[in-house]
N, C-alpha and C positions, 0 to 999 in steps of 0.2 A: 405247727402248719398255720397257715394263714387264716386268720379269721374274718368272718365277714358279720355286720350285722344291722337289721331293719332300724330306720329311728324309732327311737323307743322303745326298741325291743333287746334283747338278749345277744351276746355273740355266741355263732355258730364257728367251730373249727370246722375247714374245708379241707380234704383230703384228696389227692391224686386221682384222675377220675371223677370223683364227685362233682354231681350237676345240682345246683340251686336254684330256684327261680323267686322273684319278689313280684309282689302285684303291680300292676299296671299303674304310673303314677305315684308311687309310694319311693321315698327316700330312703337309700340304705350306702353301707360304706365300706369299703373295702381296705385294709390294713395288712402289717404283718408285723410279727411279734419282734422284740430286740434279737431273739435267737434264730431268726428265720427271715424268710424273703418270701416275696411275691410278685407274680409277674400279670399283669392282668391287658389283655386285648379286648377290644371294642369292635363290634362290628354294627354301624346305625345304618337304619335303612330311612330314607326320606319320606315322611307319611304324609300323605294327601293333608290332613287335615294337621297343621302347625302345632295345636296344640298336643297333639300326641307324639311329639318328637322328645326324644332325649335332651334332657337339661342336665350340664355337669356343674357341680356343685362346687365349694372350696376344697383345697387341698388340704388334709388330712396332716397335720404336725403334732411336734409336743408343744409347739406354741399354745393352738388354739384347743387344745386338749381333746381331740376328736379324734386319734388313733390309740 
């Protein structure tokens, strides 16, 4: 199953129907193992305070070593 990882934390395998959450303002990563796939659908709500709006980081690739 696709792994999830909080910055500096360990990898967590996520299974169908499972819900996970991360602390506000924390960085986290989504990935798929070489023998699986993942689909990520994000719904963002514009916050009154722009510092609370989500920021997208770099794409995970084999080249940048973040997958």
